[in-house]
C-alpha positions as a Markdown table, in Angstrom:
| # | Residue | x | y | z |
|---|---|---|---|---|
| 1 | Gly | 242.0 | 133.5 | 40.5 |
| 2 | Thr | 240.4 | 135.4 | 37.7 |
| 3 | Gly | 236.7 | 134.6 | 37.1 |
| 4 | Thr | 235.3 | 133.8 | 33.7 |
| 5 | Thr | 232.0 | 135.0 | 32.3 |
| 6 | Thr | 229.6 | 133.3 | 29.9 |
| 7 | Gly | 226.3 | 134.3 | 28.6 |
| 8 | Thr | 223.0 | 132.6 | 28.2 |
| 9 | Ala | 220.1 | 133.8 | 26.1 |
| 10 | Leu | 216.7 | 134.3 | 27.8 |
| 11 | His | 213.4 | 134.7 | 25.9 |
| 12 | Val | 211.8 | 137.8 | 27.3 |
| 13 | Ser | 208.4 | 139.3 | 26.5 |
| 14 | Thr | 207.9 | 143.1 | 26.7 |
| 15 | Gln | 204.9 | 145.4 | 26.1 |
| 16 | Ala | 205.2 | 147.4 | 22.8 |
| 17 | Gln | 203.1 | 150.5 | 22.7 |
| 18 | Glu | 200.4 | 151.2 | 20.2 |
| 19 | Gln | 202.8 | 152.8 | 17.8 |
| 20 | Ala | 204.1 | 149.3 | 16.9 |
| 21 | Leu | 201.0 | 148.6 | 14.9 |
| 22 | Gly | 199.6 | 152.0 | 14.1 |
| 23 | Thr | 197.1 | 154.4 | 15.6 |
| 24 | Gly | 194.4 | 152.8 | 17.8 |
| 25 | Met | 196.2 | 149.5 | 18.3 |
| 26 | Glu | 196.3 | 147.5 | 21.5 |
| 27 | Ser | 199.6 | 147.0 | 23.3 |
| 28 | Ser | 201.2 | 143.9 | 21.9 |
| 29 | Glu | 203.8 | 141.4 | 22.8 |
| 30 | Ile | 207.1 | 141.7 | 21.0 |
| 31 | Asp | 209.7 | 139.0 | 21.4 |
| 32 | Ile | 213.2 | 140.0 | 22.2 |
| 33 | Asp | 216.4 | 138.1 | 23.1 |
| 34 | Ile | 218.9 | 139.4 | 25.6 |
| 35 | Val | 222.0 | 137.8 | 26.9 |
| 36 | Val | 222.3 | 137.6 | 30.7 |
| 37 | Pro | 225.8 | 137.1 | 32.0 |
| 38 | Ile | 226.6 | 134.0 | 34.1 |
| 39 | Ile | 229.7 | 134.3 | 36.3 |
| 40 | Ser | 231.5 | 131.2 | 37.3 |
| 41 | Ala | 231.8 | 130.2 | 40.9 |
| 42 | Asn | 235.4 | 131.3 | 41.2 |
| 43 | Ala | 234.7 | 134.8 | 40.0 |
| 44 | Asn | 235.8 | 137.6 | 42.2 |
| 45 | Asp | 233.1 | 140.0 | 43.4 |
| 46 | Asn | 234.9 | 143.2 | 42.5 |
| 47 | Asp | 234.6 | 146.0 | 40.0 |
| 48 | Asn | 237.2 | 144.4 | 37.8 |
| 49 | Thr | 235.1 | 141.3 | 37.0 |
| 50 | Lys | 234.2 | 141.4 | 33.3 |
| 51 | Ser | 230.9 | 140.2 | 32.0 |
| 52 | Ala | 229.7 | 139.3 | 28.6 |
| 53 | Pro | 228.3 | 142.4 | 26.8 |
| 54 | Lys | 224.6 | 142.4 | 26.4 |
| 55 | Lys | 223.3 | 141.4 | 23.0 |
| 56 | Lys | 221.5 | 144.1 | 21.1 |
| 57 | Arg | 217.8 | 143.7 | 21.5 |
| 58 | Lys | 216.2 | 142.3 | 18.4 |
| 59 | Gln | 212.6 | 143.3 | 17.7 |
| 60 | Arg | 210.4 | 141.0 | 15.8 |
| 61 | Arg | 209.0 | 142.3 | 12.5 |
| 62 | Asn | 205.7 | 144.2 | 12.7 |
| 63 | Pro | 203.0 | 141.5 | 12.7 |
| 64 | Ala | 200.8 | 143.7 | 10.6 |
| 65 | Lys | 203.3 | 143.2 | 7.8 |
| 66 | Asp | 203.6 | 139.5 | 8.3 |
| 67 | Ile | 200.5 | 138.0 | 6.9 |
| 68 | His | 201.8 | 134.5 | 7.2 |
| 69 | Phe | 202.2 | 135.0 | 11.0 |
| 70 | Leu | 198.7 | 136.5 | 11.3 |
| 71 | Ile | 197.1 | 133.6 | 9.4 |
| 72 | Lys | 199.0 | 131.1 | 11.4 |
| 73 | Arg | 198.2 | 132.7 | 14.8 |
| 74 | Thr | 194.5 | 133.3 | 13.9 |
| 75 | Asn | 194.0 | 129.7 | 12.7 |
| 76 | Gln | 195.8 | 128.4 | 15.7 |
| 77 | Ile | 193.3 | 130.2 | 18.0 |
| 78 | Ile | 190.2 | 129.4 | 16.0 |
| 79 | Ser | 191.0 | 125.7 | 15.6 |
| 80 | Gln | 191.9 | 124.8 | 19.2 |
| 81 | Glu | 189.5 | 122.9 | 21.5 |
| 82 | Pro | 188.4 | 124.7 | 24.6 |
| 83 | Ile | 190.3 | 123.9 | 27.8 |
| 84 | Ser | 188.7 | 124.8 | 31.1 |
| 85 | Asn | 190.5 | 127.3 | 33.3 |
| 86 | Ser | 191.1 | 126.5 | 37.0 |
| 87 | Ser | 189.1 | 129.6 | 37.8 |
| 88 | Ser | 185.3 | 129.2 | 38.1 |
| 89 | Ser | 184.8 | 132.7 | 36.8 |
| 90 | Ser | 183.4 | 133.1 | 33.3 |
| 91 | Ser | 184.4 | 136.7 | 33.0 |
| 92 | Ser | 186.2 | 138.3 | 30.1 |
| 93 | Thr | 189.5 | 137.3 | 31.7 |
| 94 | Thr | 188.8 | 133.6 | 31.5 |
| 95 | Thr | 191.5 | 132.0 | 29.5 |
| 96 | Lys | 192.3 | 128.8 | 27.6 |
| 97 | Thr | 195.8 | 127.4 | 27.5 |
| 98 | Asn | 197.1 | 126.2 | 24.1 |
| 99 | Ala | 199.8 | 123.6 | 23.4 |
| 100 | Asn | 202.5 | 126.2 | 23.9 |
| 101 | Thr | 201.1 | 127.3 | 27.3 |
| 102 | Asn | 200.4 | 130.7 | 26.0 |
| 103 | Lys | 197.2 | 132.1 | 27.5 |
| 104 | Val | 194.5 | 133.5 | 25.3 |
| 105 | Thr | 192.6 | 136.5 | 26.7 |
| 106 | Ile | 190.4 | 139.2 | 25.3 |
| 107 | Gln | 193.6 | 141.3 | 24.7 |
| 108 | Thr | 194.9 | 138.5 | 22.5 |
| 109 | Phe | 191.8 | 138.7 | 20.3 |
| 110 | His | 191.9 | 142.5 | 20.2 |
| 111 | Trp | 195.6 | 142.6 | 19.4 |
| 112 | Leu | 195.1 | 140.2 | 16.4 |
| 113 | Met | 192.1 | 142.2 | 15.2 |
| 114 | Asp | 194.1 | 145.4 | 15.3 |
| 115 | Ala | 197.0 | 143.7 | 13.5 |
| 116 | Trp | 194.6 | 142.5 | 10.7 |
| 117 | Thr | 193.2 | 146.0 | 10.3 |
| 118 | Ala | 196.7 | 147.6 | 10.1 |
| 119 | Ser | 197.6 | 145.0 | 7.5 |
| 120 | Leu | 194.9 | 146.3 | 5.1 |
| 121 | His | 194.8 | 142.8 | 3.8 |
| 122 | Pro | 191.6 | 142.0 | 1.7 |
| 123 | Thr | 190.6 | 139.2 | 4.1 |
| 124 | Ala | 191.1 | 141.3 | 7.3 |
| 125 | Pro | 187.4 | 141.9 | 7.9 |
| 126 | Glu | 186.6 | 138.2 | 7.7 |
| 127 | His | 189.4 | 137.2 | 10.0 |
| 128 | Ser | 188.4 | 139.9 | 12.5 |
| 129 | Leu | 184.8 | 138.7 | 12.4 |
| 130 | Ser | 185.9 | 135.0 | 12.8 |
| 131 | Leu | 188.0 | 136.0 | 15.8 |
| 132 | Met | 185.0 | 137.7 | 17.5 |
| 133 | Asn | 182.8 | 134.6 | 16.8 |
| 134 | Cys | 185.5 | 132.4 | 18.3 |
| 135 | Met | 185.7 | 134.3 | 21.6 |
| 136 | Lys | 182.7 | 132.4 | 23.0 |
| 137 | Glu | 184.7 | 129.1 | 22.7 |
| 138 | Tyr | 187.1 | 130.6 | 25.3 |
| 139 | Asn | 184.3 | 131.8 | 27.5 |
| 140 | Ile | 185.3 | 135.4 | 26.7 |
| 141 | Gln | 182.5 | 137.9 | 26.3 |
| 142 | Pro | 182.9 | 140.3 | 23.4 |
| 143 | Thr | 182.5 | 144.0 | 24.4 |
| 144 | Ser | 181.7 | 147.2 | 22.5 |
| 145 | Lys | 185.4 | 147.5 | 22.0 |
| 146 | Thr | 185.5 | 144.2 | 20.2 |
| 147 | Leu | 182.7 | 145.2 | 17.9 |
| 148 | Thr | 184.4 | 148.5 | 17.2 |
| 149 | Lys | 187.5 | 146.7 | 16.1 |
| 150 | Val | 185.6 | 144.5 | 13.7 |
| 151 | Leu | 183.9 | 147.6 | 12.2 |
| 152 | Asn | 187.3 | 149.3 | 11.9 |
| 153 | Ala | 188.5 | 146.3 | 9.8 |
| 154 | Tyr | 185.5 | 146.7 | 7.4 |
| 155 | Gly | 186.0 | 150.4 | 7.1 |
| 156 | Lys | 189.8 | 150.5 | 6.7 |
| 157 | Cys | 189.9 | 147.7 | 4.2 |
| 158 | Gly | 187.4 | 149.3 | 1.9 |
| 159 | Arg | 184.3 | 147.3 | 2.6 |
| 160 | Gly | 182.3 | 150.4 | 3.3 |
| 161 | Gly | 179.6 | 151.4 | 5.8 |
| 162 | Glu | 176.9 | 149.1 | 4.4 |
| 163 | Ala | 178.9 | 146.0 | 5.2 |
| 164 | Ala | 179.7 | 147.4 | 8.7 |
| 165 | Gln | 176.0 | 148.1 | 9.2 |
| 166 | Glu | 175.2 | 144.5 | 8.5 |
| 167 | Ile | 177.6 | 143.4 | 11.2 |
| 168 | Ile | 175.8 | 145.6 | 13.8 |
| 169 | Asp | 172.4 | 144.4 | 12.6 |
| 170 | Ser | 173.5 | 140.8 | 12.9 |
| 171 | Cys | 174.8 | 141.5 | 16.5 |
| 172 | Ile | 171.3 | 142.5 | 17.6 |
| 173 | Asn | 169.4 | 139.8 | 15.7 |
| 174 | Ser | 168.3 | 137.1 | 18.2 |
| 175 | Asp | 168.5 | 134.4 | 15.5 |
| 176 | Ser | 172.1 | 135.3 | 14.7 |
| 177 | Ser | 175.1 | 133.3 | 15.7 |
| 178 | Met | 176.4 | 136.6 | 17.2 |
| 179 | Ala | 173.4 | 137.0 | 19.4 |
| 180 | Leu | 175.8 | 136.8 | 22.4 |
| 181 | Leu | 176.2 | 140.6 | 21.9 |
| 182 | Lys | 172.5 | 141.2 | 22.2 |
| 183 | Asn | 172.5 | 141.7 | 26.0 |
| 184 | Leu | 175.5 | 144.0 | 26.1 |
| 185 | Asp | 173.8 | 147.4 | 26.3 |
| 186 | Thr | 176.8 | 149.4 | 25.3 |
| 187 | Asp | 177.7 | 147.4 | 22.2 |
| 188 | Thr | 175.0 | 148.8 | 19.8 |
| 189 | Asn | 174.4 | 152.2 | 21.2 |
| 190 | Asn | 177.6 | 153.8 | 22.4 |
| 191 | Val | 179.5 | 156.5 | 20.7 |
| 192 | Tyr | 182.5 | 154.4 | 19.9 |
| 193 | Val | 180.6 | 151.9 | 17.9 |
| 194 | Tyr | 178.8 | 154.6 | 16.1 |
| 195 | Asn | 182.1 | 156.3 | 15.4 |
| 196 | Ala | 183.5 | 153.1 | 13.8 |
| 197 | Leu | 180.4 | 152.9 | 11.7 |
| 198 | Leu | 180.6 | 156.6 | 10.7 |
| 199 | Glu | 184.3 | 156.1 | 9.7 |
| 200 | Ala | 183.4 | 153.0 | 7.6 |
| 201 | Tyr | 180.9 | 155.1 | 5.6 |
| 202 | Ala | 183.5 | 158.0 | 5.4 |
| 203 | Glu | 186.0 | 155.9 | 3.5 |
| 204 | Lys | 186.1 | 156.3 | -0.2 |
| 205 | Pro | 184.1 | 153.4 | -1.8 |
| 206 | Val | 185.3 | 151.4 | -4.7 |
| 207 | Phe | 182.1 | 151.9 | -6.7 |
| 208 | Gly | 182.4 | 155.6 | -7.6 |
| 209 | Ser | 181.0 | 159.0 | -6.7 |
| 210 | Glu | 177.4 | 158.0 | -6.5 |
| 211 | Gly | 178.2 | 155.7 | -3.6 |
| 212 | Ser | 180.3 | 158.5 | -2.0 |
| 213 | Val | 177.3 | 160.8 | -2.0 |
| 214 | Arg | 175.1 | 158.2 | -0.5 |
| 215 | Asn | 177.6 | 157.5 | 2.2 |
| 216 | Ala | 178.0 | 161.2 | 3.1 |
| 217 | Val | 174.2 | 161.5 | 3.4 |
| 218 | Lys | 174.2 | 158.3 | 5.6 |
| 219 | Thr | 176.8 | 159.7 | 8.0 |
| 220 | Glu | 174.7 | 162.8 | 8.6 |
| 221 | Gln | 171.7 | 160.6 | 9.2 |
| 222 | Leu | 173.7 | 158.5 | 11.7 |
| 223 | Leu | 174.9 | 161.7 | 13.4 |
| 224 | Glu | 171.3 | 162.8 | 13.9 |
| 225 | Gln | 170.3 | 159.3 | 15.1 |
| 226 | Met | 173.0 | 159.5 | 17.7 |
| 227 | Met | 171.7 | 162.7 | 19.1 |
| 228 | Glu | 167.9 | 162.5 | 18.6 |
| 229 | Glu | 167.1 | 158.8 | 19.0 |
| 230 | Lys | 169.9 | 157.5 | 21.2 |
| 231 | Gly | 170.5 | 160.6 | 23.3 |
| 232 | Met | 174.2 | 160.5 | 22.7 |
| 233 | Val | 176.6 | 163.4 | 22.5 |
| 234 | Pro | 178.8 | 162.9 | 19.5 |
| 235 | Asn | 182.5 | 163.7 | 20.0 |
| 236 | Gly | 185.1 | 165.2 | 17.7 |
| 237 | Arg | 185.8 | 161.9 | 16.0 |
| 238 | Ser | 182.1 | 161.6 | 15.1 |
| 239 | Phe | 182.0 | 165.0 | 13.4 |
| 240 | Gln | 185.4 | 164.4 | 11.7 |
| 241 | Ala | 184.0 | 161.3 | 10.0 |
| 242 | Val | 181.1 | 163.3 | 8.6 |
| 243 | Ile | 183.4 | 166.0 | 7.3 |
| 244 | Arg | 185.6 | 163.4 | 5.7 |
| 245 | Ala | 182.6 | 161.7 | 4.1 |
| 246 | Trp | 181.5 | 165.0 | 2.4 |
| 247 | Gly | 185.1 | 165.7 | 1.4 |
| 248 | Asn | 185.2 | 162.3 | -0.4 |
| 249 | Ser | 181.7 | 162.8 | -1.9 |
| 250 | Asn | 183.0 | 164.3 | -5.2 |
| 251 | Val | 180.0 | 166.6 | -5.4 |
| 252 | Glu | 179.9 | 170.4 | -5.8 |
| 253 | Ile | 178.4 | 171.0 | -2.3 |
| 254 | Gly | 180.7 | 168.5 | -0.6 |
| 255 | Ala | 183.1 | 171.2 | 0.8 |
| 256 | Leu | 180.2 | 173.5 | 1.7 |
| 257 | Lys | 178.5 | 170.6 | 3.6 |
| 258 | Gly | 181.7 | 169.8 | 5.4 |
| 259 | Glu | 182.1 | 173.4 | 6.5 |
| 260 | Gln | 178.5 | 173.4 | 7.8 |
| 261 | Val | 179.4 | 170.4 | 10.0 |
| 262 | Leu | 182.4 | 172.3 | 11.3 |
| 263 | Asp | 180.1 | 175.3 | 12.1 |
| 264 | Arg | 177.7 | 173.1 | 13.9 |
| 265 | Met | 180.5 | 171.8 | 16.1 |
| 266 | Glu | 181.5 | 175.3 | 17.1 |
| 267 | Lys | 177.9 | 176.2 | 17.9 |
| 268 | Met | 177.4 | 173.1 | 20.0 |
| 269 | Val | 180.6 | 174.0 | 22.0 |
| 270 | Lys | 179.4 | 177.6 | 22.4 |
| 271 | Ser | 176.0 | 176.5 | 23.6 |
| 272 | Gly | 177.4 | 174.0 | 26.0 |
| 273 | Glu | 175.9 | 171.0 | 24.2 |
| 274 | Met | 179.4 | 169.7 | 23.6 |
| 275 | Asp | 182.5 | 169.8 | 25.8 |
| 276 | Ala | 185.1 | 172.2 | 24.6 |
| 277 | Ser | 187.7 | 169.4 | 24.7 |
| 278 | Glu | 185.7 | 167.7 | 21.9 |
| 279 | Gly | 185.4 | 170.9 | 19.8 |
| 280 | Pro | 187.0 | 171.6 | 16.5 |
| 281 | Thr | 190.7 | 171.0 | 16.2 |
| 282 | Val | 193.2 | 171.7 | 13.4 |
| 283 | Ile | 192.4 | 168.2 | 12.1 |
| 284 | His | 188.7 | 169.2 | 11.5 |
| 285 | Tyr | 189.7 | 172.5 | 9.9 |
| 286 | Asn | 192.3 | 170.8 | 7.7 |
| 287 | Ala | 189.6 | 168.3 | 6.5 |
| 288 | Val | 187.4 | 171.2 | 5.4 |
| 289 | Leu | 190.3 | 173.0 | 3.8 |
| 290 | Asp | 191.2 | 169.8 | 1.9 |
| 291 | Ala | 187.6 | 169.5 | 0.8 |
| 292 | Trp | 187.7 | 173.1 | -0.6 |
| 293 | Ala | 191.1 | 172.4 | -2.2 |
| 294 | Asn | 189.5 | 169.5 | -4.2 |
| 295 | Ser | 186.2 | 171.2 | -4.8 |
| 296 | Val | 185.1 | 172.0 | -8.4 |
| 297 | Leu | 183.3 | 175.2 | -7.4 |
| 298 | Asp | 184.7 | 178.4 | -9.0 |
| 299 | Asn | 185.4 | 180.1 | -5.7 |
| 300 | His | 186.9 | 177.1 | -4.0 |
| 301 | Ala | 190.3 | 178.6 | -3.5 |
| 302 | Lys | 189.0 | 181.8 | -2.0 |
| 303 | Arg | 186.7 | 179.8 | 0.4 |
| 304 | Ala | 189.8 | 177.9 | 1.6 |
| 305 | Glu | 191.7 | 181.1 | 2.1 |
| 306 | Val | 188.9 | 182.7 | 4.1 |
| 307 | Leu | 188.8 | 179.7 | 6.4 |
| 308 | Leu | 192.5 | 179.8 | 6.8 |
| 309 | Asn | 192.4 | 183.5 | 7.7 |
| 310 | Lys | 189.7 | 182.8 | 10.2 |
| 311 | Met | 192.1 | 180.4 | 12.0 |
| 312 | Ile | 194.9 | 183.0 | 12.0 |
| 313 | Val | 192.8 | 185.9 | 13.1 |
| 314 | Glu | 190.6 | 184.2 | 15.7 |
| 315 | Lys | 193.5 | 182.1 | 17.1 |
| 316 | Lys | 191.1 | 179.6 | 18.5 |
| 317 | Val | 192.7 | 176.9 | 16.4 |
| 318 | Gln | 196.2 | 177.4 | 15.2 |
| 319 | Pro | 196.8 | 176.4 | 11.5 |
| 320 | Asn | 199.8 | 174.3 | 10.6 |
| 321 | Thr | 201.8 | 173.5 | 7.5 |
| 322 | Ile | 199.0 | 171.2 | 6.2 |
| 323 | Ser | 196.5 | 174.0 | 6.5 |
| 324 | Phe | 198.6 | 176.4 | 4.4 |
| 325 | Asn | 199.4 | 173.7 | 1.9 |
| 326 | Ala | 195.8 | 172.9 | 1.3 |
| 327 | Cys | 195.1 | 176.6 | 0.4 |
| 328 | Ile | 198.2 | 176.7 | -1.8 |
| 329 | Asp | 197.0 | 173.5 | -3.6 |
| 330 | Ala | 193.6 | 175.1 | -4.1 |
| 331 | Tyr | 195.2 | 178.1 | -6.0 |
| 332 | Ala | 197.6 | 175.7 | -7.8 |
| 333 | Lys | 194.7 | 173.9 | -9.3 |
| 334 | Asn | 193.5 | 177.2 | -10.7 |
| 335 | Gly | 197.0 | 178.0 | -12.1 |
| 336 | Asp | 197.1 | 181.1 | -9.9 |
| 337 | Gly | 200.9 | 181.1 | -9.2 |
| 338 | Asp | 201.0 | 184.6 | -7.7 |
| 339 | Lys | 198.4 | 183.9 | -5.1 |
| 340 | Ala | 200.0 | 180.5 | -4.3 |
| 341 | Glu | 203.4 | 182.3 | -3.8 |
| 342 | Glu | 201.7 | 185.0 | -1.7 |
| 343 | Leu | 200.5 | 182.3 | 0.7 |
| 344 | Leu | 204.0 | 180.7 | 0.7 |
| 345 | Asn | 205.5 | 184.0 | 1.7 |
| 346 | Met | 202.9 | 184.5 | 4.4 |
| 347 | Met | 203.9 | 181.1 | 5.9 |
| 348 | Asp | 207.5 | 182.0 | 5.9 |
| 349 | Glu | 206.9 | 185.4 | 7.4 |
| 350 | Leu | 204.8 | 184.0 | 10.2 |
| 351 | Tyr | 207.4 | 181.4 | 10.8 |
| 352 | Gln | 210.3 | 183.9 | 10.9 |
| 353 | Asn | 208.4 | 186.5 | 13.0 |
| 354 | Glu | 206.6 | 184.2 | 15.5 |
| 355 | Gly | 209.0 | 181.2 | 15.5 |
| 356 | Ile | 206.1 | 178.7 | 15.3 |
| 357 | Gln | 207.4 | 175.5 | 13.8 |
| 358 | Glu | 203.9 | 174.6 | 12.5 |
| 359 | Tyr | 204.1 | 177.6 | 10.1 |
| 360 | Lys | 207.4 | 176.6 | 8.5 |
| 361 | Pro | 207.0 | 175.8 | 4.7 |
| 362 | Asp | 208.0 | 172.3 | 3.7 |
| 363 | Thr | 209.0 | 170.8 | 0.3 |
| 364 | Arg | 205.3 | 170.3 | -0.6 |
| 365 | Ser | 204.7 | 174.0 | 0.0 |
| 366 | Tyr | 207.3 | 174.9 | -2.5 |
| 367 | Asn | 206.4 | 172.2 | -5.0 |
| 368 | Ser | 202.7 | 173.3 | -5.0 |
| 369 | Val | 203.7 | 176.9 | -5.8 |
| 370 | Met | 205.9 | 175.6 | -8.7 |
| 371 | Asn | 203.0 | 173.5 | -9.8 |
| 372 | Ala | 200.8 | 176.6 | -9.8 |
| 373 | Phe | 203.2 | 178.5 | -12.0 |
| 374 | Ser | 203.4 | 175.5 | -14.4 |
| 375 | Lys | 199.7 | 175.8 | -15.0 |
| 376 | Ser | 199.8 | 179.6 | -15.2 |
| 377 | Leu | 199.4 | 181.5 | -18.5 |
| 378 | Glu | 201.8 | 184.3 | -17.3 |
| 379 | Lys | 204.7 | 185.0 | -19.6 |
| 380 | Asn | 207.2 | 185.0 | -16.8 |
| 381 | Ala | 205.7 | 182.0 | -15.0 |
| 382 | Ala | 208.6 | 179.7 | -15.8 |
| 383 | Ala | 211.1 | 182.2 | -14.4 |
| 384 | Lys | 209.1 | 182.6 | -11.2 |
| 385 | Ala | 209.0 | 178.8 | -10.8 |
| 386 | Glu | 212.7 | 178.6 | -11.2 |
| 387 | Thr | 213.2 | 181.3 | -8.5 |
| 388 | Ile | 211.1 | 179.2 | -6.1 |
| 389 | Leu | 213.1 | 176.1 | -7.0 |
| 390 | Arg | 216.4 | 177.9 | -6.3 |
| 391 | Lys | 215.0 | 179.1 | -2.9 |
| 392 | Met | 213.9 | 175.7 | -2.0 |
| 393 | Thr | 217.2 | 174.2 | -3.0 |
| 394 | Ser | 219.1 | 176.7 | -0.9 |
| 395 | Ile | 217.1 | 175.8 | 2.1 |
| 396 | Tyr | 217.1 | 172.0 | 1.9 |
| 397 | Glu | 220.6 | 171.4 | 0.6 |
């Protein structure tokens, strides 16, 4: 006879990559439901047997956007009583089983910390810190990676470098409740922890420009401390944080200081002090270009253009649309529409001649040129802006 097919839903767990929660996230578990066909006993084993179609996979909403879930899961872990694992090992893989038989590992803690940081919720730093303190209840030893995640929460959520510094200090204080980190050599003197601290200082503080300058100075001091006192070799991320800190400093010399940091990177690579793979990238150059674009110095636009031309001529680091846009923005702030349009035409010419996608102007490129003409005192500025608008419209229609 003809067999019949029914379906049953199974709960399956799969690994979602770090894109699910943003850059730097741990792999996380995302729940999906699929329907597995069940064929009755009288079904024929032939190609004509029909099975129920698979149900479309349904991905759970991003936990970083579900604060209620994060609070519930965090409180669930923190409030549970320890349950011994059958294994006698007390390593970081020791687990504790909760009421739902889900096993809590160090990856569980790291995943939750990453989700809190990605949420940018005001209480994210406290929750991340509470999770780290709770790890000992599960016989799980925090690592330098754990500490880095806590520092990231403080930095990304606007608490600043000073608050992050206090966390590190408490970790190496023998009287602290976090003294369990004291014996982990890598936790307080590896480059990743320092990078997280540098990035916390690099974020724009909520208390104004004076704090920004202080933070920029502190990042340079920390960079020197890494090399001189700790004997570390900073990587590209370390220097990027210092450049960003000066770019956010809102002082006249901010862009100049940022470019000096970039020059130092290049010299260290050339001398062999730093691996070439950690040398300046377009991200570092763009950070300096952005600093020049926002600088209050009279020659800020020209300095940005000189740096851009260096990238084009030397061809060590290829500029991209962001690089060109930063220079156009610099001239736009001065109301120099002709120069802004000249850069736009250069972008388009390079794109057309070399076929490099990174040179292709985007809508921001055109909008910045129009903005430049809107601030221009030229009599025909409005007509030129309209010409740019028509050209952009023809391209993006």
